[in-house]
Biopython code that builds the backbone (N, CA, C, O; Angstrom):
import numpy as np
from Bio.PDB.StructureBuilder import StructureBuilder

atoms = [
    (1, "MET", "N", (-31.688, -7.295, 59.717)),
    (1, "MET", "CA", (-31.763, -8.961, 58.375)),
    (1, "MET", "C", (-33.238, -8.482, 57.656)),
    (1, "MET", "O", (-34.154, -8.197, 58.428)),
    (2, "ILE", "N", (-33.480, -8.390, 56.148)),
    (2, "ILE", "CA", (-34.302, -8.444, 55.719)),
    (2, "ILE", "C", (-33.850, -9.674, 53.954)),
    (2, "ILE", "O", (-33.214, -9.783, 52.905)),
    (3, "ILE", "N", (-34.491, -10.059, 54.572)),
    (3, "ILE", "CA", (-34.480, -11.603, 53.668)),
    (3, "ILE", "C", (-35.627, -10.857, 53.459)),
    (3, "ILE", "O", (-36.410, -10.346, 54.259)),
    (4, "ILE", "N", (-35.561, -10.903, 51.020)),
    (4, "ILE", "CA", (-37.014, -10.392, 50.594)),
    (4, "ILE", "C", (-37.049, -11.559, 48.823)),
    (4, "ILE", "O", (-36.290, -11.437, 47.862)),
    (5, "ASP", "N", (-37.996, -12.388, 48.966)),
    (5, "ASP", "CA", (-37.888, -13.230, 47.668)),
    (5, "ASP", "C", (-38.251, -12.713, 46.883)),
    (5, "ASP", "O", (-39.463, -12.522, 46.781)),
    (6, "GLU", "N", (-37.065, -12.090, 45.655)),
    (6, "GLU", "CA", (-37.966, -11.185, 44.620)),
    (6, "GLU", "C", (-38.132, -11.317, 43.362)),
    (6, "GLU", "O", (-37.761, -10.550, 42.473)),
    (7, "SER", "N", (-38.669, -12.255, 43.279)),
    (7, "SER", "CA", (-39.743, -13.385, 42.587)),
    (7, "SER", "C", (-41.160, -13.622, 43.217)),
    (7, "SER", "O", (-41.952, -13.392, 42.303)),
    (8, "THR", "N", (-42.068, -14.080, 44.695)),
    (8, "THR", "CA", (-43.306, -12.967, 45.269)),
    (8, "THR", "C", (-42.717, -12.245, 46.056)),
    (8, "THR", "O", (-43.028, -12.207, 47.246)),
    (9, "ASN", "N", (-41.427, -11.292, 45.363)),
    (9, "ASN", "CA", (-42.159, -10.094, 46.857)),
    (9, "ASN", "C", (-42.294, -10.126, 48.175)),
    (9, "ASN", "O", (-42.263, -9.094, 48.846)),
    (10, "ASN", "N", (-42.430, -11.109, 48.597)),
    (10, "ASN", "CA", (-42.711, -12.007, 49.640)),
    (10, "ASN", "C", (-40.889, -12.124, 51.012)),
    (10, "ASN", "O", (-39.907, -12.860, 51.101)),
    (11, "ASN", "N", (-41.458, -10.843, 51.786)),
    (11, "ASN", "CA", (-40.381, -10.261, 53.506)),
    (11, "ASN", "C", (-40.003, -11.335, 54.270)),
    (11, "ASN", "O", (-40.682, -11.902, 55.127)),
    (12, "LEU", "N", (-38.661, -11.638, 53.846)),
    (12, "LEU", "CA", (-39.037, -13.775, 54.266)),
    (12, "LEU", "C", (-38.042, -13.343, 56.460)),
    (12, "LEU", "O", (-37.309, -12.609, 57.122)),
    (13, "THR", "N", (-38.983, -14.647, 56.439)),
    (13, "THR", "CA", (-38.324, -14.255, 58.063)),
    (13, "THR", "C", (-37.583, -15.819, 58.315)),
    (13, "THR", "O", (-36.904, -15.576, 59.313)),
    (14, "ASN", "N", (-37.299, -17.466, 57.933)),
    (14, "ASN", "CA", (-36.269, -17.995, 58.508)),
    (14, "ASN", "C", (-36.479, -18.743, 57.343)),
    (14, "ASN", "O", (-37.373, -19.437, 56.859)),
    (15, "ILE", "N", (-34.891, -18.212, 56.945)),
    (15, "ILE", "CA", (-34.489, -19.582, 55.479)),
    (15, "ILE", "C", (-33.341, -19.698, 55.729)),
    (15, "ILE", "O", (-32.485, -18.914, 56.141)),
    (16, "THR", "N", (-33.350, -21.658, 55.218)),
    (16, "THR", "CA", (-31.808, -22.194, 54.873)),
    (16, "THR", "C", (-31.403, -22.307, 53.253)),
    (16, "THR", "O", (-32.111, -22.649, 52.306)),
    (17, "ILE", "N", (-29.464, -21.735, 53.299)),
    (17, "ILE", "CA", (-28.728, -21.506, 52.972)),
    (17, "ILE", "C", (-27.891, -22.753, 52.170)),
    (17, "ILE", "O", (-26.679, -22.579, 52.037)),
    (18, "LEU", "N", (-28.176, -23.351, 51.913)),
    (18, "LEU", "CA", (-27.051, -25.394, 51.117)),
    (18, "LEU", "C", (-26.255, -24.130, 50.543)),
    (18, "LEU", "O", (-26.916, -23.112, 50.336)),
    (19, "LEU", "N", (-24.638, -24.120, 50.221)),
    (19, "LEU", "CA", (-24.053, -23.515, 49.088)),
    (19, "LEU", "C", (-23.177, -24.761, 49.269)),
    (19, "LEU", "O", (-23.240, -25.685, 50.079)),
    (20, "ALA", "N", (-22.401, -24.512, 48.330)),
    (20, "ALA", "CA", (-21.373, -25.480, 47.330)),
    (20, "ALA", "C", (-19.635, -24.062, 47.610)),
    (20, "ALA", "O", (-19.413, -22.908, 47.244)),
    (21, "LYS", "N", (-18.828, -25.167, 48.466)),
    (21, "LYS", "CA", (-17.779, -24.714, 49.408)),
    (21, "LYS", "C", (-16.761, -22.999, 48.170)),
    (21, "LYS", "O", (-16.163, -21.995, 48.559)),
    (22, "ASN", "N", (-17.075, -23.523, 46.738)),
    (22, "ASN", "CA", (-17.011, -22.322, 45.355)),
    (22, "ASN", "C", (-17.351, -21.181, 46.216)),
    (22, "ASN", "O", (-16.453, -20.366, 46.428)),
    (23, "GLU", "N", (-19.454, -20.841, 47.182)),
    (23, "GLU", "CA", (-20.050, -20.821, 47.192)),
    (23, "GLU", "C", (-19.505, -20.027, 47.757)),
    (23, "GLU", "O", (-19.111, -19.161, 46.975)),
    (24, "ILE", "N", (-19.190, -19.790, 48.980)),
    (24, "ILE", "CA", (-18.819, -19.769, 50.410)),
    (24, "ILE", "C", (-17.564, -19.404, 50.415)),
    (24, "ILE", "O", (-17.143, -19.482, 51.569)),
    (25, "ILE", "N", (-16.857, -19.086, 49.769)),
    (25, "ILE", "CA", (-15.594, -18.886, 49.493)),
    (25, "ILE", "C", (-15.654, -17.188, 48.367)),
    (25, "ILE", "O", (-14.808, -16.309, 48.206)),
    (26, "GLN", "N", (-16.897, -17.345, 47.868)),
    (26, "GLN", "CA", (-16.953, -16.638, 46.968)),
    (26, "GLN", "C", (-18.181, -15.397, 47.691)),
    (26, "GLN", "O", (-18.166, -14.215, 47.350)),
    (27, "MET", "N", (-19.160, -15.963, 48.697)),
    (27, "MET", "CA", (-19.847, -15.358, 49.471)),
    (27, "MET", "C", (-19.011, -14.394, 51.004)),
    (27, "MET", "O", (-19.349, -13.395, 51.639)),
    (28, "ILE", "N", (-17.414, -15.672, 51.113)),
    (28, "ILE", "CA", (-16.634, -14.134, 52.564)),
    (28, "ILE", "C", (-16.813, -13.450, 52.267)),
    (28, "ILE", "O", (-17.400, -12.518, 52.817)),
    (29, "GLY", "N", (-15.995, -13.601, 50.157)),
    (29, "GLY", "CA", (-14.976, -12.837, 48.951)),
    (29, "GLY", "C", (-15.468, -11.160, 50.007)),
    (29, "GLY", "O", (-14.876, -10.440, 50.811)),
    (30, "TYR", "N", (-17.713, -11.213, 48.989)),
    (30, "TYR", "CA", (-18.361, -9.956, 49.016)),
    (30, "TYR", "C", (-18.946, -9.547, 50.222)),
    (30, "TYR", "O", (-19.158, -8.337, 50.302)),
    (31, "LEU", "N", (-19.325, -10.379, 51.370)),
    (31, "LEU", "CA", (-18.538, -10.023, 52.589)),
    (31, "LEU", "C", (-18.206, -9.105, 53.047)),
    (31, "LEU", "O", (-18.805, -8.088, 53.395)),
    (32, "LYS", "N", (-16.070, -9.746, 53.116)),
    (32, "LYS", "CA", (-14.796, -8.376, 52.995)),
    (32, "LYS", "C", (-15.223, -7.321, 52.626)),
    (32, "LYS", "O", (-14.940, -6.259, 53.180)),
    (33, "GLU", "N", (-16.553, -7.514, 50.869)),
    (33, "GLU", "CA", (-15.612, -6.364, 50.808)),
    (33, "GLU", "C", (-17.632, -5.367, 51.117)),
    (33, "GLU", "O", (-17.700, -4.292, 50.522)),
    (34, "LEU", "N", (-18.209, -5.543, 51.474)),
    (34, "LEU", "CA", (-19.165, -4.935, 52.011)),
    (34, "LEU", "C", (-18.537, -4.530, 53.542)),
    (34, "LEU", "O", (-18.637, -3.409, 54.042)),
    (35, "LEU", "N", (-18.182, -5.149, 53.874)),
    (35, "LEU", "CA", (-17.121, -4.265, 55.862)),
    (35, "LEU", "C", (-16.600, -3.195, 54.768)),
    (35, "LEU", "O", (-17.101, -2.072, 54.826)),
    (36, "LEU", "N", (-15.897, -3.387, 54.048)),
    (36, "LEU", "CA", (-14.765, -2.797, 53.895)),
    (36, "LEU", "C", (-15.785, -1.581, 53.172)),
    (36, "LEU", "O", (-15.544, -0.426, 53.523)),
    (37, "ASN", "N", (-16.686, -1.756, 52.378)),
    (37, "ASN", "CA", (-16.876, -0.139, 51.442)),
    (37, "ASN", "C", (-17.680, 0.281, 53.096)),
    (37, "ASN", "O", (-18.224, -0.399, 53.966)),
    (38, "GLU", "N", (-17.294, 2.239, 52.865)),
    (38, "GLU", "CA", (-17.781, 3.171, 54.215)),
    (38, "GLU", "C", (-18.683, 3.774, 53.647)),
    (38, "GLU", "O", (-19.224, 4.567, 54.417)),
    (39, "GLU", "N", (-19.539, 3.767, 51.617)),
    (39, "GLU", "CA", (-20.205, 5.056, 51.489)),
    (39, "GLU", "C", (-21.170, 3.119, 51.290)),
    (39, "GLU", "O", (-20.773, 2.819, 50.164)),
    (40, "ASN", "N", (-21.559, 2.597, 51.494)),
    (40, "ASN", "CA", (-22.586, 1.601, 51.781)),
    (40, "ASN", "C", (-22.871, 1.515, 50.600)),
    (40, "ASN", "O", (-21.982, 0.675, 50.461)),
    (41, "SER", "N", (-23.236, 1.587, 49.721)),
    (41, "SER", "CA", (-23.286, 1.640, 48.397)),
    (41, "SER", "C", (-22.829, 0.451, 46.865)),
    (41, "SER", "O", (-22.996, 0.292, 45.656)),
    (42, "THR", "N", (-22.487, 0.159, 47.500)),
    (42, "THR", "CA", (-21.551, -1.898, 46.360)),
    (42, "THR", "C", (-22.852, -3.228, 46.997)),
    (42, "THR", "O", (-23.078, -3.737, 48.095)),
    (43, "HIS", "N", (-23.310, -3.329, 45.927)),
    (43, "HIS", "CA", (-24.533, -4.820, 46.291)),
    (43, "HIS", "C", (-23.236, -5.897, 45.341)),
    (43, "HIS", "O", (-22.340, -5.243, 44.809)),
    (44, "TYR", "N", (-23.206, -6.727, 45.248)),
    (44, "TYR", "CA", (-23.011, -8.312, 45.246)),
    (44, "TYR", "C", (-24.135, -9.214, 44.279)),
    (44, "TYR", "O", (-25.339, -9.034, 44.459)),
    (45, "HIS", "N", (-23.731, -10.020, 43.428)),
    (45, "HIS", "CA", (-24.744, -11.074, 43.030)),
    (45, "HIS", "C", (-23.865, -12.157, 43.736)),
    (45, "HIS", "O", (-22.765, -11.685, 44.024)),
    (46, "LEU", "N", (-23.976, -13.137, 44.010)),
    (46, "LEU", "CA", (-23.757, -14.832, 44.373)),
    (46, "LEU", "C", (-24.726, -15.836, 43.773)),
    (46, "LEU", "O", (-25.726, -16.349, 44.275)),
    (47, "ASN", "N", (-24.367, -15.936, 42.987)),
    (47, "ASN", "CA", (-25.131, -17.119, 41.323)),
    (47, "ASN", "C", (-24.849, -18.605, 42.063)),
    (47, "ASN", "O", (-24.200, -18.844, 43.082)),
    (48, "ASN", "N", (-25.708, -19.673, 41.008)),
    (48, "ASN", "CA", (-24.827, -20.400, 40.984)),
    (48, "ASN", "C", (-24.284, -21.262, 39.738)),
    (48, "ASN", "O", (-24.924, -20.946, 38.735)),
    (49, "ASP", "N", (-23.507, -22.052, 39.522)),
    (49, "ASP", "CA", (-23.116, -22.399, 37.843)),
    (49, "ASP", "C", (-23.180, -22.052, 37.441)),
    (49, "ASP", "O", (-22.281, -21.546, 36.770)),
    (50, "ASN", "N", (-24.904, -21.803, 37.291)),
    (50, "ASN", "CA", (-25.747, -21.434, 35.619)),
    (50, "ASN", "C", (-26.546, -20.827, 35.726)),
    (50, "ASN", "O", (-27.513, -20.821, 34.965)),
    (51, "TYR", "N", (-26.344, -19.861, 37.068)),
    (51, "TYR", "CA", (-26.777, -18.885, 37.035)),
    (51, "TYR", "C", (-28.184, -18.767, 36.930)),
    (51, "TYR", "O", (-28.655, -17.709, 36.511)),
    (52, "SER", "N", (-29.417, -20.341, 37.470)),
    (52, "SER", "CA", (-30.350, -19.928, 37.448)),
    (52, "SER", "C", (-30.991, -19.493, 38.717)),
    (52, "SER", "O", (-32.177, -19.229, 38.916)),
    (53, "LYS", "N", (-29.416, -19.457, 40.004)),
    (53, "LYS", "CA", (-29.995, -18.639, 40.842)),
    (53, "LYS", "C", (-29.095, -18.203, 41.657)),
    (53, "LYS", "O", (-28.032, -18.714, 42.009)),
    (54, "GLU", "N", (-29.753, -16.895, 42.029)),
    (54, "GLU", "CA", (-29.053, -15.685, 42.694)),
    (54, "GLU", "C", (-29.367, -15.318, 44.133)),
    (54, "GLU", "O", (-30.566, -15.218, 44.395)),
    (55, "ILE", "N", (-28.477, -15.095, 45.130)),
    (55, "ILE", "CA", (-28.824, -14.142, 46.247)),
    (55, "ILE", "C", (-28.002, -13.141, 46.261)),
    (55, "ILE", "O", (-26.776, -13.249, 46.220)),
    (56, "THR", "N", (-28.666, -12.051, 46.322)),
    (56, "THR", "CA", (-28.405, -9.915, 46.500)),
    (56, "THR", "C", (-27.285, -10.542, 47.321)),
    (56, "THR", "O", (-26.895, -11.707, 47.246)),
    (57, "LEU", "N", (-26.761, -9.424, 48.244)),
    (57, "LEU", "CA", (-25.840, -9.195, 48.802)),
    (57, "LEU", "C", (-25.607, -7.956, 49.087)),
    (57, "LEU", "O", (-25.065, -7.514, 48.074)),
    (58, "ALA", "N", (-25.739, -6.607, 50.331)),
    (58, "ALA", "CA", (-25.903, -5.533, 50.620)),
    (58, "ALA", "C", (-25.624, -5.167, 51.793)),
    (58, "ALA", "O", (-26.224, -5.763, 52.688)),
    (59, "SER", "N", (-24.840, -4.305, 52.107)),
    (59, "SER", "CA", (-25.242, -4.223, 53.607)),
    (59, "SER", "C", (-25.991, -2.028, 53.343)),
    (59, "SER", "O", (-26.117, -1.115, 52.526)),
    (60, "TYR", "N", (-26.229, -2.460, 54.862)),
    (60, "TYR", "CA", (-27.573, -0.782, 55.203)),
    (60, "TYR", "C", (-27.050, -0.412, 56.775)),
    (60, "TYR", "O", (-26.444, -0.970, 57.690)),
    (61, "GLU", "N", (-27.584, 0.691, 56.529)),
    (61, "GLU", "CA", (-27.099, 1.237, 57.822)),
    (61, "GLU", "C", (-29.033, 1.575, 58.140)),
    (61, "GLU", "O", (-29.625, 0.988, 57.235)),
    (62, "LYS", "N", (-29.570, 1.948, 58.632)),
    (62, "LYS", "CA", (-31.271, 1.662, 59.309)),
    (62, "LYS", "C", (-30.944, 3.606, 59.035)),
    (62, "LYS", "O", (-31.632, 4.158, 58.176)),
    (63, "ASN", "N", (-30.083, 4.301, 59.682)),
    (63, "ASN", "CA", (-30.905, 5.682, 59.970)),
    (63, "ASN", "C", (-29.628, 5.975, 58.572)),
    (63, "ASN", "O", (-29.986, 6.241, 57.424)),
    (64, "GLY", "N", (-28.314, 5.864, 58.951)),
    (64, "GLY", "CA", (-27.412, 6.113, 57.148)),
    (64, "GLY", "C", (-27.853, 6.771, 55.893)),
    (64, "GLY", "O", (-28.415, 7.827, 56.183)),
    (65, "CYS", "N", (-27.812, 6.518, 54.332)),
    (65, "CYS", "CA", (-28.439, 7.421, 53.489)),
    (65, "CYS", "C", (-28.583, 5.789, 52.243)),
    (65, "CYS", "O", (-27.953, 4.826, 51.808)),
    (66, "LEU", "N", (-29.545, 6.303, 52.212)),
    (66, "LEU", "CA", (-30.439, 4.224, 51.425)),
    (66, "LEU", "C", (-30.778, 5.653, 49.394)),
    (66, "LEU", "O", (-31.822, 5.868, 48.777)),
    (67, "ASP", "N", (-29.788, 6.014, 49.218)),
    (67, "ASP", "CA", (-29.679, 6.952, 48.902)),
    (67, "ASP", "C", (-30.180, 5.170, 46.767)),
    (67, "ASP", "O", (-31.135, 5.236, 45.993)),
    (68, "ASN", "N", (-29.171, 4.240, 46.766)),
    (68, "ASN", "CA", (-28.656, 3.413, 46.318)),
    (68, "ASN", "C", (-29.680, 2.330, 46.597)),
    (68, "ASN", "O", (-29.180, 1.208, 46.524)),
    (69, "PHE", "N", (-30.703, 2.342, 46.834)),
    (69, "PHE", "CA", (-31.854, 1.451, 47.291)),
    (69, "PHE", "C", (-32.756, 1.529, 46.762)),
    (69, "PHE", "O", (-32.876, 2.721, 46.480)),
    (70, "SER", "N", (-33.945, 0.738, 46.225)),
    (70, "SER", "CA", (-34.811, 1.021, 45.844)),
    (70, "SER", "C", (-36.456, 1.762, 46.693)),
    (70, "SER", "O", (-36.712, 1.895, 47.890)),
    (71, "GLU", "N", (-37.056, 2.012, 45.796)),
    (71, "GLU", "CA", (-37.978, 2.324, 47.235)),
    (71, "GLU", "C", (-38.897, 1.473, 47.754)),
    (71, "GLU", "O", (-39.453, 1.565, 48.848)),
    (72, "LYS", "N", (-39.055, 0.503, 46.785)),
    (72, "LYS", "CA", (-39.465, -1.172, 47.864)),
    (72, "LYS", "C", (-38.039, -1.371, 49.037)),
    (72, "LYS", "O", (-38.656, -1.338, 50.101)),
    (73, "HIS", "N", (-37.005, -1.496, 49.303)),
    (73, "HIS", "CA", (-36.239, -1.707, 49.338)),
    (73, "HIS", "C", (-36.359, -0.688, 50.930)),
    (73, "HIS", "O", (-36.656, -1.080, 52.058)),
    (74, "LYS", "N", (-35.961, 0.856, 50.397)),
    (74, "LYS", "CA", (-35.709, 1.916, 51.497)),
    (74, "LYS", "C", (-37.389, 1.696, 52.394)),
    (74, "LYS", "O", (-37.588, 2.246, 53.478)),
    (75, "ASN", "N", (-38.308, 0.936, 51.799)),
    (75, "ASN", "CA", (-39.196, 1.379, 52.204)),
    (75, "ASN", "C", (-39.588, -0.433, 53.238)),
    (75, "ASN", "O", (-40.472, -0.481, 54.094)),
    (76, "LEU", "N", (-38.867, -1.454, 52.926)),
    (76, "LEU", "CA", (-38.914, -2.397, 54.227)),
    (76, "LEU", "C", (-36.808, -1.174, 55.202)),
    (76, "LEU", "O", (-36.640, -0.825, 56.371)),
    (77, "ILE", "N", (-36.258, -1.073, 54.512)),
    (77, "ILE", "CA", (-35.142, -0.659, 55.802)),
    (77, "ILE", "C", (-35.944, 0.219, 56.723)),
    (77, "ILE", "O", (-35.830, -0.099, 57.906)),
    (78, "LEU", "N", (-36.822, 1.370, 56.443)),
    (78, "LEU", "CA", (-36.633, 1.266, 57.559)),
    (78, "LEU", "C", (-38.203, 1.458, 58.210)),
    (78, "LEU", "O", (-38.552, 2.560, 58.635)),
    (79, "SER", "N", (-39.083, 0.313, 58.244)),
    (79, "SER", "CA", (-39.851, -0.320, 58.418)),
    (79, "SER", "C", (-38.947, -1.344, 59.832)),
    (79, "SER", "O", (-39.236, -1.079, 60.999)),
    (80, "GLU", "N", (-38.063, -2.280, 59.566)),
    (80, "GLU", "CA", (-37.647, -2.998, 59.939)),
    (80, "GLU", "C", (-37.436, -2.754, 61.346)),
    (80, "GLU", "O", (-36.734, -1.770, 61.580)),
    (81, "GLU", "N", (-37.908, -3.468, 62.450)),
    (81, "GLU", "CA", (-38.552, -3.995, 63.734)),
    (81, "GLU", "C", (-37.056, -4.174, 64.035)),
    (81, "GLU", "O", (-36.696, -4.646, 65.113)),
]
sb = StructureBuilder()
sb.init_structure("model")
sb.init_model(0)
sb.init_chain("A")
sb.init_seg("    ")
for serial, (resi, resn, name, xyz) in enumerate(atoms, 1):
    if name == "N":
        sb.init_residue(resn, " ", resi, " ")
    sb.init_atom(name, np.array(xyz, "f"), 0.0, 1.0, " ", f" {name:<3s}", serial, name[0])
structure = sb.get_structure()
């Protein structure tokens, strides 16, 4: 699991996420799509109602194809413990 604060570029280790019911429903849908996507090339953006907050969801395999990730994200994936 990699958690990045894209605003500060910090790799976070402990977060709390509080979601409204409609956001939970949307997240579940996105996560199901990520599970079904065998190419691991898809990502989703879960936003709040006024688009002032965003969670980006993506799936990866450390030993899989990382071509669709930025260099920053590739390095984080490859260095993950």
